[in-house]
TIVOBA-830692 format. One line per field, with one value per residue (C-alpha): x, y, z; residue number from 0. Coordinates in steps of 0.1 Angstrom, whole numbers, m for minus. Example, Ala and Ser with C-alpha at 12.3 -4.5 7.8 and 13.67 -1.06 7.14 Angstrom:
<nodes>
c1	(123  137)
c2	(m45  m11)
c3	(78  71)
nr	(0  1)
</nodes>
This chain:
<nodes>
c1	(1093  1112  1080  1068  1100  1099  1063  1071  1101  1078  1052  1079  1092  1057  1052  1085  1076  1041  1058  1082  1054  1035  1065  1071  1034  1037  1069  1052  1023  1046  1065  1033  1021  1054  1053  1017  1028  1058  1035  1011  1040  1053  1018  1016  1051  1041  1009  1029  1055  1028  1014  1049  1055  1023  1033  1069  1055  1031  1059  1082  1055  1043  1079  1083  1050  1061  1094  1075  1051  1081  1099  1067  1059  1094  1093  1059  1071  1103  1084  1057  1031  1005  979  1001  1027  1022  1038  1031  1037  1055  1046  1083  1093  1063  1071  1108  1099  1075  1100  1127  1103  1094  1131  1140  1111  1121  1157  1150  1125  1149  1179  1161  1148  1182  1199  1174  1178  1216  1213  1189  1211  1241  1223  1203  1222  1204  1219  1217  1236  1262  1268  1270  1296  1318  1321)
c2	(1739  1707  1687  1709  1704  1667  1666  1686  1663  1633  1647  1655  1620  1606  1628  1617  1580  1586  1603  1574  1548  1568  1568  1531  1524  1545  1527  1494  1504  1516  1484  1464  1485  1480  1442  1441  1461  1438  1408  1423  1431  1395  1381  1404  1393  1357  1363  1382  1354  1329  1350  1356  1318  1313  1341  1327  1292  1307  1328  1298  1275  1303  1308  1270  1269  1296  1277  1246  1264  1280  1247  1229  1255  1254  1216  1218  1244  1225  1193  1212  1193  1218  1192  1179  1153  1115  1107  1087  1096  1071  1071  1067  1098  1118  1110  1117  1151  1161  1149  1170  1200  1197  1195  1225  1245  1237  1245  1278  1290  1282  1298  1328  1337  1334  1353  1381  1384  1386  1412  1433  1430  1441  1471  1482  1472  1473  1476  1438  1433  1458  1442  1408  1421  1435  1402)
c3	(1657  1654  1652  1624  1605  1611  1600  1568  1561  1566  1542  1517  1520  1515  1485  1470  1476  1460  1430  1426  1429  1402  1379  1385  1376  1345  1335  1340  1319  1292  1293  1290  1261  1244  1249  1235  1205  1199  1202  1177  1153  1156  1148  1117  1106  1109  1088  1062  1061  1054  1026  1012  1011  990  967  963  955  929  913  910  896  871  858  854  836  812  806  798  774  756  753  741  716  702  700  682  657  650  640  621  641  651  661  689  696  700  733  764  801  822  859  870  850  862  898  894  878  906  932  916  914  951  961  939  954  990  983  965  991  1019  1003  989  1024  1040  1012  1014  1051  1048  1021  1041  1072  1052  1036  1066  1097  1130  1165  1170  1137  1146  1180  1163  1139  1167  1185)
nr	(0  1  2  3  4  5  6  7  8  9  10  11  12  13  14  15  16  17  18  19  20  21  22  23  24  25  26  27  28  29  30  31  32  33  34  35  36  37  38  39  40  41  42  43  44  45  46  47  48  49  50  51  52  53  54  55  56  57  58  59  60  61  62  63  64  65  66  67  68  69  70  71  72  73  74  75  76  77  78  79  80  81  82  83  84  85  86  87  88  89  90  91  92  93  94  95  96  97  98  99  100  101  102  103  104  105  106  107  108  109  110  111  112  113  114  115  116  117  118  119  120  121  122  123  124  125  126  127  128  129  130  131  132  133  134)
</nodes>
């Protein structure tokens, strides 16, 4: 009778171990799937960020082009010269202008991303942000 009970206990123990191993295997698979999903999301975020950068640059340049067109048209109408203006372009001035434009774009793109992140974190706090605020 004792042998039978020991045998049953041994079988129960083996079944319990098998069940635990199966659960561990399932947990490992779930963890791997989660990691794969996170990697995929990160890759998609990087691609989206690259696309957003191009759109931001285009937006900034388009607005600057509109400002230039507005100023030029106002200047042409003021002088009543519809045929155009008689002016020359100096290379130093052109380089300075483009250098200033590049610095402005880099500054604005950098600051706008940081400002947007701060605003989103403030409006939609996540667990990480809440923990960071409590420290």
